[in-house]
Backbone as a ProteinNet text record, in pm:
[ID]
protein_1_A
[PRIMARY]
XXXXXXXXXXXXXXXXXXXXXXXXXXXXXXXXXXXXXXXXXXXXXXXXXXXXXXXXXXXXXXXXXXXXXXXXXXXXXXXXXXXXXXXXXXXXXXXXXXXXXXXXXXXXXXXXXXXXXXXXXXXXXXXXXXXXXXXXXXXXXXX
[TERTIARY]
10928.7	10848.6	10819.1	10809.8	10788.4	10642.4	10626.6	10493.1	10500.7	10393.3	10389.5	10251.2	10249.2	10123	10118.6	10014.9	9991.4	9881.7	9912.2	9811.5	9782	9653.3	9611.8	9479	9454.4	9323.6	9215.2	9100.7	8989.5	8958.2	8938.1	8904.2	9024.1	9145.7	9265	9309.6	9271.2	9312.3	9203.9	9244.8	9146.7	9079.1	8967.9	8898.7	8989.9	9054.3	9145.6	9264.8	9319.8	9434.3	9401.2	9284.4	9242.8	9232.4	9189.6	9173.4	9303.5	9408.1	9532.6	9652.5	9647.2	9767.4	9825.6	9744.3	9797.8	9881.3	9827.9	9903.6	10026.9	10011	10125	10237.6	10203	10304.1	10370.8	10290.8	10347.2	10442.7	10404.5	10491	10619.4	10610.1	10727.4	10822.6	10768.2	10850.6	10922.6	10850.9	10913.3	11025.5	11000.7	11100.7	11228.5	11215.5	11333.7	11401.6	11325.7	11385.6	11461.1	11432.1	11497.9	11439	11313.2	11243.5	11198.4	11199.8	11150.2	11002.6	10967.8	10828.3	10753.9	10719.3	10645.5	10518.8	10425.2	10298.5	10323.2	10415.6	10442	10487.5	10589	10640.4	10539.6	10465.6	10362.1	10256.6	10223.2	10120.4	10169.7	10300.1	10356.7	10385.6	10371.8	10396	10264.7	10245.6	10121.3	10121.6	10007.7	9994.8	9864	9872.9	9756.6	9731.1	9605	9563.4	9481.7	9531.1	9461.1	9413	9281.8	9226.1	9179.6	9233.6	9201.3	9071	8991.3	8868.3	8900.8	8806	8823.7	8866.4	8968.4	9016.9	9116.5	9152.6	9242.8	9390.2	9421.9	9562	9578.6	9682.1	9711.2	9858.7	9903.9	10037.4	10019.5	10127.1	10120.3	10093	10108.6	10093.2	9959.9	9916.2	9797.3	9734.1	9627.2	9554.6	9569.1	9674.1	9695.2	9710.2	9670.9	9680.7	9824.6	9844.7	9977	9963.6	10070.4	10066.7	10187.1	10163.6	10270.5	10274.7	10392.2	10411.5	10513.6	10473.4	10562.6	10593.9	10722.1	10770.8	10845.3	10812.3	10883.1	10944.8	11076.5	11151.5	11247	11290.7	11393.8	11521.5	11587.7	11713.3	11811.6	11871.5	11967.8	11907	11774.3	11709.4	11726.4	11749	11762.4	11897.6	11969.6	12091.9	12052.3	12150.2	12122.7	12067.6	12125.1	12078.1	11934.2	11903.2	11767.5	11667.6	11709.7	11621.7	11589.5	11690.3	11668.8	11574.8	11594.5	11506.6	11364.7	11350.2	11217.7	11145.7	11213.9	11153.1	11108.7	11192.4	11158.7	11036.5	11035.7	10924.8	10795	10803.8	10684	10622.6	10707.4	10657.5	10583.2	10640.8	10574.6	10442.3	10438.7	10317.1	10205.8	10239.1	10138.9	10089.9	10182	10140.5	10046.4	10076.7	9990.2	9853.5	9851.9	9724.8	9637.5	9700.8	9625.8	9600.2	9654.8	9637.7	9715.8	9828.5	9909.8	10032.4	10092.4	10208.4	10338.5	10446.6	10576.9	10618.7	10574.3	10607.3	10548.4	10450.5	10387.5	10461.4	10576.2	10651.2	10680.4	10706.3	10730.9	10611.2	10494.6	10377.3	10378	10470.5	10477.7	10602.2	10580	10691.2	10695.5	10815.2	10835.3	10930.7	10883.9	10965.9	10995.4	11122.5	11162.3	11207.3	11136.2	11166.5	11231.8	11352.1	11419	11392.7	11332.5	11299.3	11422.6	11475.3	11594.3	11571.4	11676.3	11667.3	11624.7	11534.7	11485.3	11366.8	11318.3	11205	11081.5	11081.2	10967.6	10915.3	10786.4	10727.4	10611.1	10592.7	10479.4	10447.6	10321.2	10280.7	10321.7	10339.5	10376	10523.9	10607	10752.2	10826.9	10948.5	11034.7	11086.1	11081.5	11131.5	11261.2	11366.4	11497.6	11529.7	11607.3	11642.6	11713.8	11803	11875.4	11779.2	11673	11573.3	11502.2	11473.7	11406.6	11497.6	11624.7	11720.8	11730.4	11738.7	11746	11619.2	11505.6	11377.8	11372.5	11418.8	11419.1	11508.9	11623.6	11713.6	11647.2	11576.6	11504.3	11390.6	11321.8	11211.8	11265.5	11379.6	11438.5	11475.5	11530.2	11572.5	11452	11340.1	11219.6	11140	11163.2	11081	11112.3
10986.2	10898.3	10969.5	10897.8	10962.1	11000.4	11106.5	11151.8	11191.7	11161.4	11196.4	11251.7	11362.7	11429.5	11460	11412.1	11441.1	11545.4	11656.4	11758.2	11750.4	11733.6	11714.4	11784	11828.8	11883.3	11776	11813.1	11718.2	11658	11528	11458.6	11424.4	11458.7	11434.1	11288.7	11215.4	11076.4	10983.7	10871.2	10772	10716.7	10649.8	10591.8	10491.7	10406.4	10308.2	10377.7	10477.4	10550.4	10623.3	10683.2	10753.5	10657	10536.4	10438	10379.7	10382.3	10315.2	10407	10528.1	10611.6	10641.5	10660.9	10693.2	10577.6	10457.8	10341.5	10314.9	10330	10308.7	10407.2	10533.6	10634.1	10606.6	10568.7	10538	10420.1	10316.1	10198.5	10233.8	10317.4	10361.7	10437.8	10527.5	10605.7	10515.2	10422.2	10330.8	10248.8	10201.4	10119.6	10200.2	10323.9	10403.7	10454.7	10466.4	10507.4	10390.4	10268.7	10150.7	10104.3	10135.6	10101.1	9955.9	9886.9	9748.7	9741.4	9638.5	9618.7	9547.7	9627.4	9574	9656	9598.7	9668.6	9802.1	9805.7	9930.5	10040	10013.3	10116.8	10151.9	10053.7	10084.8	10178	10157.5	10241.1	10382.1	10402.2	10534.6	10614.4	10554.2	10623.1	10688.4	10809.7	10880.1	10928.2	10910.5	10948.3	11023.1	11138.2	11224.2	11247.1	11262	11307.4	11433.8	11543.8	11671.8	11703.8	11711.3	11742.1	11886.9	11960.3	12101.4	12120.1	12217.7	12243.5	12293.5	12276.1	12319.2	12465	12491.9	12627.5	12674.5	12588.6	12630.2	12622.2	12556.5	12539.3	12579.5	12655	12697.1	12734.5	12768.8	12826.5	12955.7	13025.7	13146.6	13112.6	12983.4	12940.4	12875	12779.5	12701.7	12642.7	12568.2	12505.5	12353.4	12302.1	12157	12103.3	11978.2	11915.1	11911.4	11946.8	11940.3	11880.1	11816.5	11742.7	11782	11796.7	11827.7	11719.1	11657.4	11556.1	11612.1	11619.2	11666.2	11549.9	11527.4	11417.2	11478	11432.8	11477.6	11356.7	11363.6	11254.5	11314.5	11234.7	11283.7	11317.4	11424	11461.8	11345	11314	11205.8	11070.8	11063.7	10935.1	10890.1	10984.4	10950.6	10997.3	10907.9	10946.1	11012.8	11067.3	11128	11022.6	10902	10793.7	10755.3	10743.6	10707.2	10817.9	10942.7	11054.1	11050.1	11027.3	11021	10906.5	10790.1	10675.7	10703	10765.4	10800.4	10895.1	10999.8	11098.5	11031.7	10946.6	10877.8	10787	10706.3	10612.5	10684	10786.9	10864	10927.2	10982	11043.2	10940.2	10822.6	10716.3	10674.1	10668.8	10629.3	10730.6	10858.3	10963.6	10962.7	10949.5	10944.3	10827.2	10711.3	10594.2	10617.9	10678.9	10704.2	10802.9	10889.1	10987.3	10940.3	10823.1	10773	10854.6	10910.4	10992.8	10915.9	10963.2	10898.8	10948	10872.4	10915.3	11054.1	11093	11225.6	11338.3	11305.2	11405.4	11423.3	11358	11363.9	11506.8	11604.5	11740.2	11801.8	11741.1	11790.5	11749	11660.6	11611.4	11669.5	11745.9	11797.3	11720.4	11682.9	11613.7	11698.2	11741.9	11819.7	11733.2	11712.2	11632.3	11728.8	11724.4	11809.2	11722.1	11759.1	11688	11762.2	11692.1	11749.7	11742	11856.5	11852.3	11769.8	11700.2	11615.4	11698.7	11643.6	11710.6	11802.3	11808.4	11896.8	11818.9	11690.2	11605.8	11544.4	11556.4	11498.5	11407.9	11305.4	11212.8	11156.5	11141.6	11083.5	11168	11298.4	11388.2	11393.8	11330.4	11330	11363.2	11413.7	11438.2	11303.1	11284.8	11162.3	11197.7	11127.9	11153	11043.7	11080.8	10986.7	10864	10882.6	10769.3	10671	10723.2	10635.6	10551.1	10612.4	10540	10432.6	10465.7	10368.3	10248.8	10276	10166.8	10083	10149.5	10077.9	9990.5	10045.1	9968	9845.9	9861.4	9746.5	9638.5	9679	9585.2	9517.3	9593.5	9536.9	9438.2	9467.8	9374.7	9242.9	9253.2	9131.9	9046.4	9112.4	9039.5	8988.2	9047.2	9014	8876.5
10471.3	10387.5	10256.1	10149.2	10020.1	9997.8	9919.1	9880.4	9733.7	9660	9518.4	9486.9	9411.7	9379.3	9230	9163.2	9021.9	9012.8	8947.2	8918.5	8769.1	8738.1	8598.4	8575.1	8453.2	8422.5	8436.6	8489	8501.9	8365.4	8362.3	8238.5	8151.5	8195	8113.1	8116.6	8220.1	8232.8	8179.9	8126.3	8084.6	8210.1	8194.1	8309.4	8381.5	8305.1	8363.5	8429	8359.7	8412.9	8541.4	8546.8	8668.3	8785.5	8758.6	8864.6	8916.8	8835.5	8875.4	8895.2	8849.5	8844.5	8982.4	9083.7	9216.3	9272.7	9265.4	9316	9229.3	9098.6	9008.7	9039.9	9061.7	9092.5	9227.9	9327.2	9459.6	9451	9378.9	9364.8	9291	9190.5	9116	9207	9287.1	9378.9	9479	9537.3	9634.2	9570	9448.8	9379.8	9355.4	9306.2	9276.3	9402.7	9508.8	9635.8	9700.6	9654.9	9709.1	9840.3	9860.9	9984.3	9980.1	10093.8	10095.2	10055	9982.6	9941.4	10054.2	10157.5	10272.1	10291.9	10362	10388	10456.9	10551.9	10623.1	10527.5	10447.4	10358	10248.7	10198	10098.7	10159.6	10288	10351.4	10378.8	10377.9	10404.2	10277.3	10162.1	10034.8	9991	10033.6	10003.5	9859.3	9792.6	9652.1	9632.8	9569	9549.1	9400.7	9368.1	9235.4	9256.3	9203.1	9210.7	9070.2	9054.8	8922.9	8920.2	8824	8810.4	8733.4	8771.2	8695.5	8554.2	8465.8	8326.7	8322.2	8240.7	8222.7	8327.4	8421.2	8529.8	8491.8	8381.4	8341	8196.2	8167	8030.8	8022	7904.2	7886.4	7808.3	7783.8	7702.5	7556.6	7520.7	7381	7351.7	7440.1	7406.6	7532.6	7513	7623.4	7622.5	7558.6	7554.2	7697.3	7714.7	7846.1	7893.8	8020.7	8081.8	8220.8	8267	8392.4	8477.2	8606.3	8699.7	8806.1	8820.9	8923.7	9022.4	9149	9254.3	9346.8	9365.2	9447	9565.9	9685.3	9805.1	9872.8	9893.1	9956.3	10058.9	10155.7	10247.3	10169.7	10210.9	10147.9	10153.3	10038.6	10029.3	9995.5	9983.5	9956.3	9811.1	9720.3	9578.8	9525.8	9463.3	9393.4	9261.7	9192.4	9061.8	8964.3	8967.1	8879.4	8912.7	9041.3	9082.4	9047.9	9063.8	9028.3	8879.3	8796.2	8651.4	8614.9	8675.3	8649.1	8694.2	8810.6	8862.5	8768.4	8724.7	8634.2	8504.5	8449.3	8324.1	8342.2	8448.1	8467.3	8505.4	8587.1	8623.7	8498.6	8413.2	8288.9	8204.3	8187.8	8110.5	8175.6	8307.7	8379.1	8356.5	8363.5	8343	8198.2	8103.7	7962.4	7938.1	7993.6	7976.2	8040.1	8157.7	8227	8151.2	8072.2	7993.2	7850.4	7815.2	7678.9	7577.5	7619	7530.3	7482.7	7375.4	7313.2	7375.7	7358.4	7409.7	7360.1	7240	7186.6	7272.7	7357.5	7443.6	7576.2	7593	7718.6	7767.2	7677.5	7728.4	7802.3	7790.8	7863.7	8010.3	8047.5	8185.3	8251.7	8357	8436.8	8567.2	8609.9	8736.9	8821.2	8935.8	9028.6	9150.4	9178.5	9294.2	9403.9	9515.6	9630.9	9737.8	9778.4	9886.5	10017	10111.4	10241.1	10331.4	10377.7	10463.6	10590.2	10631.9	10750.2	10871.2	10947.6	11067	11042.6	10917.2	10885.4	10841.4	10867.2	10830.9	10959.4	10980.1	11099.3	11064.5	11147.7	11132.1	11270	11297.3	11424.5	11543.7	11523.1	11631.2	11661.5	11578.2	11601.3	11472.8	11489.4	11374.8	11325.2	11194.1	11131.7	11060.4	11092.4	11031.5	10929.6	10828.8	10722.5	10779	10874.7	10933.6	10999.9	11061.3	11123.9	11018.4	10904.1	10795.6	10737	10722.5	10669.7	10764.6	10894.7	10993	10990.5	10979.7	10972.9	10847.6	10734.6	10609.4	10620.7	10682.7	10699.7	10785.2	10889.8	10972.8	10899.4	10814.7	10736.8	10634	10576.1	10477.3	10544.8	10665.1	10736.7	10773.7	10801.3	10842.3	10721.8	10604.9	10487.4	10432.9
[MASK]
+++++++++++++++++++++++++++++++++++++++++++++++++++++++++++++++++++++++++++++++++++++++++++++++++++++++++++++++++++++++++++++++++++++++++++++++

């Protein structure tokens, strides 16, 4: 199942952006992963917002706001094209949530972690990519 985590300095997001960014990021991830838009899959797309305390993030150059988005998906769930689309849309979502301009895109890093098959567990059992694909096909047929 996909997971997405945004790490941002506290106060970096607008009030509206802070309220919507987690769901927006989760929906973006599901769309690019090609997952069915069903209650089950939406409930499995975990999205986190980690806000760093003041002064916890910097670079060797300056203290400008920077954002890190970490995406974890089963290995093979995203093609190169889907990964590129995901990175582009996630970056735009974070910039909008922070009230920043497209020119600020280099401040957003997106790291996509592919979880090797057989190394993801949920509900006390190992979850395999093939099982998720079969479940998605069944959900599409029922939708």
